[in-house]
C-alpha positions, 0 to 999 in steps of 0.5 A: 500500500505504501508503494501504491501511495508513492506511485500516486504521488509520482502520478500527480507530480508528472501530471502537474509538470506536464500541464505546467510545461504545456502552459509555458512552452505549448508541448508536454516534453514527454511528461504526458508519456511519463504520466500515462506510464505511471498511471497504467502501473499504478492502476494495475497495482491499485486493483490488485492491492484493493482486491487482495485486501478485500479477500483478506489475503494480508490478514487471514491467509497466505492463499486464495480460493478458486472463486477469489482467484477468478474474481481477481483475474476478471477485475484485473482484466477489466481494469487493464482494458479500461486503462488502455481505453483511457490511454487511447482517449488521451492520445487521440483527443476529441477530434477523432471520429471514434472518440465518443465510443472510446469514452463509453467503453472506458466508463463501462469497463472501469465501472464493471472493474470497480464492481468486481473490486467491491465483491471480495470485501462484501464476501469477507464481511459475510464470512467474518460474521459466520466465522464469529458464530461458528468459531466463538472468536467474537472479540478478534472477529469484531476487530476485523469486521470493524476494519472491513466495514470501514474499508467497504464504506471507503470503497463505496464512497470512492467509487460513488464520487470518482465514477458516478459523481464525476460522470454526472458532474461533467455531464451537467456542467460546462466544459470550462469547469472540466479542470475543476472536476479533474482536480476534485477527482484527483484529490478524492483519489489521493484521500482514498489512498491515504485513508486505506493506507492508514487503515491497514498500517501495521499496529498492535491490533494486527500484531496481536492477531498474527501472534494468536494465529501462530500460537493456534497453528 
């Protein structure tokens, strides 16, 4: 998660330098390529990390079930396609005759990828509720349920604001406010990364759980 947060900062820096270069000289001087490359790598790492956290891989078990592997593969595949569509959109521009089709494909693939990303979190919360009753480990499971409940709320808010909210805002507002919507979207993304990083930052709660798991093994 720390690497993901670092890549997000690099993406924002390269994006800012590209626009600064365009405003000063009229050309991005390669910063647009750097930004798109970092964007693609960060997006792939993002969907992988969020889905691994959603399955509980980093807290409960070092392996995944077949259904979880299939869900992750589908989510990553959809995000790869969405990222490629985004790169094509940034390269061809509005003058291309197929620009509107690329926009529709990007939003559709990206939204489907976000739905796949949210599925493991919901399933993990349901499993935690069942396990707390069966195994009788309510105290430890309640800690995990609280963390994953907050994690799920953060993901729902993130997807709602950055996907549905931004789409509606850009549809009803004038093109001159486009830069403001981009700045708002980037700010929300950065806040989400920081919040998730702080949620799963190693601390005494998780250390206690790991020690307990080792003792039981």
